[in-house]
C-alpha positions as CSV (number, residue, x, y, z in Angstrom):
1,M,8.4,9.5,13.2
2,I,6.0,12.0,11.5
3,W,4.2,11.4,8.3
4,K,2.6,14.5,6.7
5,V,-0.7,13.9,4.9
6,R,-2.6,16.8,3.5
7,G,-2.1,19.2,6.3
8,Q,-2.0,16.5,9.0
9,S,1.1,15.4,10.9
10,L,0.7,11.8,11.9
11,D,2.9,10.6,14.7
12,L,3.9,7.0,13.9
13,T,6.6,6.7,16.6
14,H,4.7,4.4,18.8
15,R,1.5,3.6,16.8
16,A,1.6,2.1,13.3
17,L,-1.2,2.5,10.9
18,L,-3.5,-0.1,9.3
19,M,-4.5,0.4,5.7
20,G,-7.7,-1.5,4.7
21,I,-7.9,-2.7,1.1
22,V,-11.1,-1.9,-0.9
23,N,-10.7,-3.2,-4.4
24,V,-13.3,-1.7,-6.8
25,T,-12.4,-4.2,-9.5
26,P,-13.8,-7.3,-11.1
27,D,-10.5,-9.2,-11.2
28,S,-8.3,-8.6,-8.1
29,F,-6.6,-11.8,-6.9
30,S,-8.5,-12.5,-3.7
31,D,-11.7,-10.5,-3.8
32,G,-12.3,-9.4,-7.4
33,G,-15.9,-8.4,-8.0
34,S,-17.0,-8.4,-4.4
35,F,-17.0,-4.6,-4.1
36,L,-17.4,-3.5,-7.7
37,D,-20.7,-1.8,-6.8
38,P,-20.0,1.6,-5.1
39,R,-22.5,0.9,-2.3
40,A,-20.9,-2.5,-1.6
41,A,-17.4,-0.9,-1.7
42,C,-18.4,1.9,0.7
43,K,-20.1,-0.6,3.1
44,Q,-16.9,-2.6,3.1
45,G,-14.8,0.4,3.8
46,L,-16.9,1.5,6.7
47,K,-16.7,-2.1,8.1
48,L,-12.9,-2.0,7.9
49,V,-12.8,1.4,9.8
50,E,-15.0,-0.2,12.5
51,E,-12.4,-3.0,12.7
52,G,-9.6,-0.6,13.2
53,A,-8.4,0.7,9.8
54,D,-6.8,4.1,9.9
55,I,-6.6,4.3,6.1
56,L,-8.8,3.0,3.3
57,D,-7.0,2.2,0.1
58,I,-9.3,2.5,-2.9
59,G,-8.2,0.8,-6.1
60,G,-10.0,0.6,-9.4
61,E,-7.4,-1.4,-11.4
62,S,-6.1,-4.8,-10.5
63,T,-2.4,-5.2,-10.2
64,R,-2.3,-8.9,-9.8
65,P,0.4,-10.8,-11.9
66,G,-0.6,-10.8,-15.5
67,S,-3.2,-8.1,-15.3
68,H,-3.7,-5.4,-17.9
69,S,-4.2,-1.7,-17.5
70,V,-7.7,-0.3,-17.2
71,P,-8.7,2.7,-19.4
72,L,-8.5,6.0,-17.6
73,E,-12.2,6.9,-17.7
74,E,-13.2,3.5,-16.5
75,E,-10.9,3.6,-13.5
76,I,-12.2,7.1,-12.6
77,Q,-15.8,5.9,-12.9
78,R,-15.0,3.0,-10.5
79,V,-13.2,4.8,-7.7
80,I,-14.6,8.4,-7.5
81,P,-18.2,7.5,-6.4
82,V,-16.7,5.4,-3.7
83,I,-14.3,8.1,-2.5
84,E,-17.0,10.7,-2.5
85,K,-19.4,8.5,-0.5
86,L,-16.7,7.4,2.0
87,R,-15.5,11.0,2.5
88,R,-19.1,11.9,3.6
89,E,-19.3,8.9,5.9
90,T,-15.9,8.7,7.7
91,K,-13.0,10.8,8.9
92,A,-10.6,7.9,8.2
93,L,-7.8,8.7,5.8
94,I,-8.5,7.8,2.2
95,S,-5.8,6.5,-0.2
96,I,-6.1,6.2,-4.0
97,D,-4.2,3.2,-5.4
98,T,-3.3,4.3,-8.9
99,N,-0.4,5.0,-11.2
100,K,-2.4,7.5,-13.3
101,A,-2.0,11.2,-12.5
102,A,-5.5,12.1,-13.8
103,V,-7.0,9.4,-11.5
104,A,-5.0,10.7,-8.6
105,Q,-6.1,14.3,-9.2
106,A,-9.7,13.3,-9.5
107,A,-9.4,11.4,-6.2
108,M,-7.7,14.4,-4.5
109,D,-10.6,16.6,-5.7
110,A,-13.1,14.0,-4.3
111,G,-11.5,14.1,-0.8
112,A,-8.6,11.6,-0.8
113,D,-5.6,12.2,1.3
114,I,-2.9,9.8,0.1
115,I,-1.6,8.7,-3.3
116,N,-0.4,5.0,-3.4
117,D,1.6,4.6,-6.6
118,I,2.9,1.2,-7.5
119,T,5.3,2.7,-10.1
120,G,7.1,4.8,-7.5
121,L,6.2,8.1,-9.3
122,R,7.7,6.8,-12.6
123,G,4.7,5.5,-14.4
124,D,3.1,8.9,-15.3
125,E,5.3,12.0,-15.7
126,N,2.5,14.2,-14.2
127,M,2.2,12.2,-11.0
128,P,4.9,14.0,-9.0
129,R,3.3,17.3,-9.8
130,V,-0.1,16.1,-8.6
131,V,1.4,14.9,-5.3
132,S,3.3,18.2,-4.8
133,Q,0.4,20.5,-5.6
134,S,-2.2,18.5,-3.6
135,G,0.0,18.1,-0.5
136,A,-1.0,14.4,-0.4
137,G,0.9,11.8,1.5
138,V,2.6,9.6,-1.1
139,I,3.6,5.9,-1.0
140,I,6.5,5.1,-3.4
141,M,6.5,1.4,-4.2
142,H,9.1,-0.7,-5.9
143,M,8.1,-2.9,-8.7
144,K,10.2,-4.8,-11.3
145,G,8.5,-4.6,-14.7
146,T,4.7,-4.1,-15.0
147,P,1.9,-6.1,-13.4
148,R,1.5,-7.9,-16.7
149,T,5.2,-9.0,-16.9
150,M,6.5,-8.7,-13.3
151,Q,6.5,-12.4,-12.5
152,D,8.3,-13.4,-15.7
153,A,11.4,-14.8,-14.0
154,P,12.4,-11.7,-11.9
155,A,16.1,-11.6,-11.0
156,Y,18.3,-9.5,-8.8
157,Q,22.0,-9.4,-8.1
158,D,21.3,-8.0,-4.6
159,I,17.7,-7.3,-3.9
160,M,18.1,-5.2,-0.8
161,S,20.8,-3.0,-2.5
162,E,18.8,-2.6,-5.7
163,I,15.6,-1.6,-4.0
164,G,17.5,0.8,-1.7
165,D,19.0,2.4,-4.8
166,F,15.5,2.7,-6.3
167,F,14.2,4.4,-3.2
168,R,17.0,6.9,-3.2
169,Q,16.4,7.8,-6.8
170,S,12.6,8.0,-6.4
171,V,12.9,10.2,-3.3
172,A,15.3,12.5,-5.2
173,L,12.7,12.7,-8.0
174,A,10.0,13.6,-5.5
175,L,12.1,16.3,-3.9
176,S,12.9,17.8,-7.3
177,F,9.2,18.5,-7.7
178,G,9.0,20.1,-4.3
179,I,7.3,17.2,-2.5
180,D,7.7,17.4,1.2
181,P,10.2,14.7,2.3
182,M,8.1,14.1,5.4
183,S,5.1,13.2,3.2
184,I,6.9,10.2,1.6
185,A,6.4,6.6,2.7
186,L,8.2,3.7,1.0
187,D,6.9,0.2,0.1
188,P,9.4,-2.5,-1.0
189,G,6.6,-4.0,-3.1
190,I,6.3,-7.6,-1.8
191,G,5.0,-9.8,-4.6
192,F,5.7,-7.2,-7.3
193,G,8.4,-8.6,-9.5
194,K,9.8,-10.9,-6.8
195,T,10.0,-14.7,-6.3
196,P,8.9,-16.2,-2.9
197,E,12.6,-16.3,-1.9
198,H,12.9,-12.6,-2.8
199,N,9.9,-11.8,-0.6
200,R,11.5,-13.8,2.3
201,Q,14.7,-11.8,1.9
202,L,12.7,-8.5,2.0
203,L,11.0,-9.6,5.3
204,V,14.4,-10.5,6.8
205,G,15.9,-7.2,5.9
206,I,12.9,-4.9,6.3
207,G,14.6,-3.1,9.1
208,S,17.3,-1.7,6.8
209,F,14.6,0.2,4.9
210,A,13.2,1.6,8.1
211,K,16.6,3.4,8.6
212,T,15.8,5.7,5.7
213,G,13.7,7.8,8.1
214,H,10.6,7.4,5.9
215,P,7.7,5.2,7.1
216,I,7.8,1.8,5.6
217,L,4.7,0.1,4.3
218,V,4.3,-3.7,4.2
219,G,1.7,-5.2,1.9
220,A,1.9,-9.0,2.4
221,S,-1.8,-9.7,3.0
222,R,-3.1,-12.9,1.3
223,K,-0.1,-13.1,-1.1
224,S,0.9,-16.4,-2.5
225,F,4.4,-16.4,-1.0
226,L,2.8,-16.8,2.5
227,G,1.5,-20.1,1.3
228,W,4.8,-21.0,-0.1
229,L,6.5,-20.3,3.2
230,A,3.8,-22.2,5.1
231,G,3.9,-25.2,2.6
232,S,0.3,-24.8,1.4
233,T,-1.4,-23.7,-1.8
234,A,-4.8,-22.9,-0.2
235,M,-5.8,-19.3,0.1
236,E,-7.2,-19.8,3.6
237,D,-3.7,-21.0,4.8
238,R,-2.3,-17.6,4.0
239,F,-4.4,-15.8,6.7
240,W,-2.4,-16.5,9.9
241,P,1.0,-16.3,8.3
242,G,0.0,-12.8,7.1
243,V,-1.0,-11.8,10.7
244,A,2.4,-13.1,11.9
245,T,4.1,-11.1,9.2
246,T,2.5,-7.9,10.4
247,S,3.7,-8.5,14.0
248,L,7.2,-9.4,12.9
249,C,7.6,-6.4,10.5
250,R,6.2,-4.0,13.2
251,E,8.9,-5.2,15.6
252,R,11.5,-4.6,12.8
253,G,10.4,-1.0,12.2
254,A,7.6,-1.0,9.6
255,K,4.9,1.6,10.3
256,I,2.1,1.0,7.8
257,F,0.4,-2.3,7.0
258,R,-1.9,-2.8,4.0
259,V,-4.3,-5.7,4.7
260,H,-7.6,-7.2,3.7
261,D,-8.6,-8.6,7.1
262,V,-8.3,-5.6,9.5
263,K,-9.5,-7.0,12.8
264,P,-6.8,-9.8,13.3
265,H,-4.0,-7.6,12.0
266,H,-5.2,-4.8,14.3
267,D,-5.2,-7.1,17.4
268,A,-1.7,-8.4,16.5
269,L,-0.3,-5.0,15.8
270,R,-1.7,-3.4,19.0
271,M,-0.4,-6.4,21.1
272,T,3.1,-6.1,19.5
273,E,3.1,-2.4,20.3
274,A,2.0,-2.8,23.8
275,I,5.1,-5.0,24.3
276,L,7.5,-2.8,22.3
277,N,6.4,0.4,24.0
278,H,7.3,-1.0,27.4
279,V,10.6,-2.5,26.6
C-alpha cells in the first residue's frame, strides 16, 4: 500500500505510521494550553519524533465536543510559527489539522506535507483545490455535525454503511478536483458524532474500511469511550486501552495512528508488525 505525500511515496504495506499530536490550543480536551507557546509546541514535537513519530499533526483549533471555531487569523498565528520552526528542525512529515483552506495553504507554504481535514473536504469549498494544487497527502475524516453539536444524541441506522457511503462520496469529490487517489487516507472519526457504542462498532468493523485501498487512520488516543469500555471515568485509565486499540486496529488493517503518547504506541505497533510480518 502506497500513500503519496508531496512527492514522496510512502510504503505502508508492512510498516504503519504514527502521527504525534501537537495541540497549539488553550482548550483541547487532554492537554489544552500545554503547548500554546510555539517554543513549547516545537519542543514537544521534537520529543515525539524521538519517541518514534513519523508525522507531527499540528492543530490550532480544538475540536473537542462543544468547542467553537477559532477566527482564521488567530488559527494561522498559532500554527505557522510552529510549522516553520519544526520544518527547520526535523525531516518528519508535518500535518496541519484544520478545516480552513486558508490555514491549510499557509501551512503548505510553511513546509507542511499533509492536510488533516475533520470535515472530509466539505467544510470549506476551497479546500479540495488547496490539496490538489499543493500535492499534499490528505486525510478525509467522517464527522456527524460540527464539534459544537456532534455529541448531541448522534444516531445512525447502520453506522458502517453510512460512513462507507460518506467515504465514497468524499473520495469522488476529491477526484473531481484532480486529487491523486493515492494521496488520500480515510479516518472514520472515532469520537466525532458517535456514542461509545458507535465507537466500539467502528473498531469491530475497521477492517471493512481497509478494503477501500486507502490507508485508514485511527484516532482513539485518550478519548472518553476508552474509559467507558474499561469501566472508568479517570483520564489515566484510558492510556493502556488506547495502546491495545492501536495493536488491534493494526492487525485489522489500519495504517496510520494518531496518538498523544508516542513511545508506548510505537512499541506496541512494532511488536504487532513483527508478528504479522512473519505469519
